[in-house]
BAKERO-708816 format. One record per residue (C-alpha): residue in three letters; x, z, y. Coordinates in pm, whole numbers, padded with zeros to 5 digits, always signed. Layout:
% BAKERO-708816
alaXZY
...
% end
This chain:
% BAKERO-708816
met-02211-01403+00666
ser-02348-01107+00855
val-02208-00744+00833
gly-02528-00682+00660
val-02463-00931+00411
cys-02112-00802+00337
ala-02200-00459+00288
ala-02462-00570+00033
ala-02201-00771-00132
leu-01981-00467-00144
ala-02272-00263-00280
ala-02308-00529-00567
ala-01936-00524-00637
leu-01923-00136-00654
thr-02229-00122-00890
ala-02154-00414-01113
pro-02104-00345-01512
ala-01740-00169-01549
glu-01658-00348-01868
ala-01305-00279-01765
val-01315+00085-01709
pro-01066+00261-01929
ala-01197+00472-02201
gly-01253+00847-02067
ala-01258+00736-01724
ala-01547+00915-01499
pro-01853+00705-01485
ala-01924+00526-01156
pro-02179+00662-00954
thr-02487+00426-00874
thr-02544+00361-00496
gly-02901+00227-00520
lys-02998+00070-00192
gln-02744+00270+00000
thr-02491+00103+00212
pro-02123+00175+00092
his-01955+00336+00379
trp-01633+00535+00434
gln-01698+00909+00428
leu-01444+01133+00618
lys-01301+01403+00417
asp-01160+01716+00580
ser-00802+01727+00544
gly-00743+02030+00740
thr-00453+01864+00926
asp-00390+01630+01211
val-00061+01458+01089
arg-00083+01091+01018
phe-00108+00983+00648
arg+00070+00654+00582
gly+00119+00723+00221
leu-00181+00715-00022
ala-00210+00729-00413
ala-00563+00710-00541
val-00599+00863-00906
ser-00981+00849-00944
arg-01291+00922-00759
arg-01198+01267-00770
ala-00836+01284-00749
ala-00585+01160-00482
trp-00281+01208-00289
val-00174+01148+00068
ala+00170+01189+00245
gly+00250+01168+00609
ser+00460+01301+00897
lys+00601+01649+00923
gly+00680+01626+00549
thr+00326+01671+00463
val+00186+01602+00118
leu-00179+01708+00021
arg-00370+01673-00313
thr-00725+01654-00399
thr-00887+01689-00743
asp-01264+01753-00647
gly-01312+01417-00460
gly-01194+01539-00114
ala-01405+01856-00087
his-01076+02060-00076
trp-00727+01961-00012
arg-00419+02151-00113
asn-00104+02161+00075
val+00173+02072-00183
ser+00436+01951+00063
pro+00787+02013-00056
pro+00966+02328+00082
gly+01192+02252+00361
ala+01052+01884+00447
ala+00932+01929+00789
glu+01158+01714+00920
leu+01088+01415+00689
glu+00873+01133+00730
phe+00685+01037+00414
arg+00562+00689+00419
asp+00472+00621+00056
ile+00352+00807-00225
glu+00285+00670-00606
ala+00098+00892-00827
phe+00079+00859-01227
asp-00203+01129-01237
ala-00320+01432-01068
arg-00022+01624-01155
arg+00279+01382-01151
ala+00376+01165-00829
val+00677+01043-00654
val+00719+01040-00269
leu+00937+00850-00022
ala+01062+00973+00294
ile+01198+00688+00519
gly+01456+00679+00771
glu+01833+00592+00859
gly+02089+00740+00636
glu+02002+01059+00472
ala+01644+01055+00597
ser+01554+00822+00341
arg+01485+01024+00002
val+01279+01015-00310
leu+01147+01344-00442
arg+00919+01366-00763
thr+00675+01657-00898
asp+00547+01724-01256
asp+00309+02010-01176
gly+00096+01886-00901
gly+00321+01967-00634
ala+00388+02326-00706
thr+00766+02232-00738
trp+00944+01919-00628
thr+01308+01763-00735
glu+01504+01545-00498
ser+01600+01250-00714
phe+01738+01027-00450
arg+01913+01065-00109
asn+02052+00778+00078
thr+02399+00821+00169
asp+02449+00465+00332
ala+02403+00477+00701
lys+02320+00097+00699
ala+02006+00144+00449
phe+01647+00237+00575
tyr+01413+00253+00276
asp+01056+00155+00336
cys+00838+00142+00010
leu+00841+00218-00338
thr+00622+00088-00618
phe+00585+00142-01004
phe+00517-00108-01299
asp+00416+00159-01531
arg+00507+00546-01568
arg+00863+00470-01632
his+00969+00158-01434
gly+00964+00114-01075
leu+01149-00010-00760
ala+01213+00109-00406
met+01333-00115-00112
ser+01552-00074+00190
asp+01585-00286+00509
pro+01877-00533+00466
val+02202-00407+00435
asp+02508-00656+00474
gly+02264-00924+00495
thr+02038-00884+00192
phe+01744-00619+00114
arg+01863-00353-00101
ile+01669-00275-00420
leu+01643+00058-00611
ser+01541+00085-00973
thr+01420+00372-01191
ser+01351+00363-01595
asp+01264+00719-01614
gly+00966+00757-01389
gly+01148+00821-01044
arg+01393+01093-01197
ser+01675+00907-01127
trp+01767+00587-00927
lys+02054+00311-00921
val+02103+00041-00670
leu+02043-00302-00830
pro+02312-00580-00767
gly+02240-00790-00450
ala+02360-01114-00599
gly+02002-01211-00680
met+01855-01143-00340
pro+01812-01414-00089
ala+01978-01386+00254
ala+01785-01212+00520
gln+01675-01387+00836
asp+01814-01238+01158
gly+01606-00907+01252
glu+01412-00937+00914
ala+01295-00607+00792
gly+01000-00445+00614
phe+00738-00217+00776
ala+00717+00136+00672
ala+00379+00148+00780
asp+00131+00197+00483
gly+00332+00227+00139
gln+00233-00158+00061
cys+00513-00361+00172
leu+00660-00328-00197
val+00405-00395-00461
thr+00369-00475-00842
ser+00120-00647-01087
gly+00185-00646-01480
pro+00512-00508-01629
arg+00772-00732-01454
asp+00645-00876-01127
ala+00721-00731-00791
trp+00645-00868-00420
leu+00818-00741-00105
ala+00671-00821+00246
thr+00896-00868+00559
gly+00862-00928+00925
gly+01076-00944+01226
gly+01250-01256+01144
ala+01158-01619+01245
his+00923-01632+00955
ala+00702-01369+00793
arg+00807-01393+00428
val+00704-01259+00078
leu+00968-01230-00164
his+00879-01237-00523
ser+01073-01114-00852
ala+00956-01182-01200
asp+01223-00957-01375
arg+01184-00614-01231
gly+01390-00654-00913
leu+01730-00847-01049
thr+01645-01180-00901
trp+01417-01275-00595
thr+01279-01593-00446
ala+01144-01598-00082
ala+00836-01794+00049
asp+00725-01823+00421
thr+00386-01706+00512
pro+00163-01832+00804
ile+00113-01474+00935
pro+00313-01475+01275
ala+00648-01351+01315
gly+00928-01400+01554
asp+00913-01038+01689
pro+01005-00687+01569
ala+00637-00607+01587
arg+00507-00910+01400
gly+00498-00994+01029
val+00355-00913+00675
phe+00262-00526+00650
ala+00078-00509+00303
leu+00045-00709+00002
ala-00216-00663-00282
phe-00177-00867-00628
arg-00499-00839-00874
asp-00299-01007-01131
arg+00049-01190-01138
thr-00128-01493-00944
his-00368-01405-00698
gly-00236-01209-00399
ile-00349-01116-00040
ala-00118-01065+00259
val-00216-00889+00569
gly-00040-00787+00887
gly-00008-00946+01261
asp+00144-00752+01546
tyr+00089-00378+01546
arg+00113-00361+01932
ala-00244-00268+02050
asp-00242-00485+02345
gln-00120-00800+02147
ala-00355-01046+01954
ser-00300-01085+01587
pro-00429-01430+01488
arg-00381-01525+01139
ala-00365-01173+01032
ala-00428-01259+00644
ala-00327-01513+00407
val-00374-01588+00041
ser-00170-01720-00279
gly-00297-01865-00590
asp+00047-01930-00730
ala+00224-01584-00766
gly+00347-01588-00404
arg+00521-01917-00414
thr+00286-02040-00142
trp+00047-01892+00131
thr-00236-02029+00305
thr-00407-01875+00617
ala-00730-01724+00580
ala-01032-01941+00691
gln-01187-01661+00885
pro-00909-01364+00876
pro-00960-01021+01004
pro-00995-00995+01387
ala-00683-00771+01469
tyr-00380-00639+01300
arg-00447-00507+00949
ser-00179-00249+00786
gly-00325-00192+00444
val-00507-00402+00183
thr-00655-00347-00174
trp-00861-00523-00450
leu-01185-00396-00524
pro-01197-00312-00904
his-01403-00530-01137
thr-01473-00797-00893
gly-01210-01057-00905
ser-01274-01162-00568
ala-01362-00878-00334
ala-01101-00697-00121
leu-01070-00448+00157
ala-00831-00445+00448
val-00780-00153+00688
gly-00594-00119+01041
pro-00638+00100+01356
thr-00935-00104+01480
gly-01131-00127+01149
thr-01182-00207+00784
asp-01284-00562+00668
leu-01429-00708+00352
thr-01369-01022+00166
thr-01596-01146-00111
asp-01411-01479-00160
gly-01066-01388-00278
gly-00930-01335+00103
arg-01060-01670+00229
thr-01319-01509+00469
trp-01323-01154+00628
lys-01603-00961+00811
thr-01554-00625+00965
val-01745-00351+00801
asp-01632-00014+00957
thr-01463+00040+01307
gly-01256+00370+01200
ser-00876+00366+01209
tyr-00700+00371+00882
asp-00343+00291+00775
thr-00358+00249+00428
val-00623+00186+00147
asp-00627+00227-00246
cys-00877+00184-00523
thr-00874+00317-00876
pro-01057+00154-01209
asp-01337+00399-01169
arg-01400+00259-00836
gly-01255+00542-00649
cys-01164+00364-00315
trp-00971+00576-00059
ala-00829+00540+00303
ser-00591+00737+00504
gly-00456+00738+00872
glu-00415+00890+01201
lys-00507+01232+01312
gly-00532+01373+00935
arg-00795+01088+00861
val-00884+01058+00501
ala-01189+00904+00355
arg-01363+00796+00022
leu-01580+00503+00000
glu-01948+00631-00092
% end
C-alpha cells in the first residue's frame, strides 16, 4: 500500500458517516479531495508538550515542561497560557480533560515532584489534589474512566507498581492496596513520555504499559485498578530505553501497543503490537512503524484505523494495527482524537498540530 493510498484511506475514514457522534457535537468538516495532513498551530512557546487532551475539533489542552499548560477553544488559532502559578519547576507529562473548562494535570518526578492539580474554570485557578510524599514513588501517567473515576500510576514501589484512585474527578486520591498487583520485573517501569502509559476503555477496564525489564509488558485490570494481570508483548525490552510507551483500546477487547527504543541511534524493530483479547495476548504487527513511536490513538468511527506518532513521523494503520505506513515525517510525542474527528498531536519545541 502506497502512502498515497494510505492518505486516501485516512480521508475516507475522516469523512465516513458519523453515526456515533454524540448529540450536540460539532459537525465534521468534509475534506473533499484534499489529503488529510497535520497543520501546525502556533503555540507561542518552545516547551515540549508530552501531555495532550483533545476535547473537540475546537478545544484542546496541552501540558509540558516548565510547568506549562495551554488551552485553545478556537481550533488552535489562539492558545491561552493557563499554567498553574508557581509551577515553573514542574514537568507536566499528562493531562486529562473532561471539557473545555475542567481538566486534571500530572507532574512527574521523584518524591514531591509528582503532583496532581485540577481546574474547574479553564485554568484560571488550580487546586493541588495530590502531592507524593514517598521518595521511592515516581508517577508517570493518569487516566479516567468517566468524569468521576480515575487512576494514576507510579513506577514500582517495594516490588509492585503503585496505583492511585479517585472517585470525585481528581479532587482527592488514595493509594490502592498492592495485593492485587503482580510483582514487577527487575528494572521494570513506566515511561512518562506521552500520557498514554495508562489508559482505559469503558467503565472498569484499564491497561498499564511497561518497559525496562526483561519483557515489555501490558498489565490489565477489569475492576478499576484493584487487581491486575500481566502479559508479555513482543515489543523489544531488556534495556531502560526499550519497551511499550503507549497504548490505545477502541473497546475493552481491541488494543494497540507502540514503543521501541527511544534513543535516536538505536533501531526499533517490532515497534507495534496488537491484541484482540483485552490484552491477554499480543502479536507483532506484520508491518510495524519503521522507528520508535511514543503515542497512538484510534481514529473515530472507523473500527480499524489508528495513528501512531514519534520523533521521526506519523504512521497510519487501516487494518487494526497489523500494517502501518508513514504519512508524515514531523516530530510529535503524543496524539489524541475526539468523536467529532478532532485529531491533535503535540511534541517538542512547542509543536501542536490538528489533522486537517
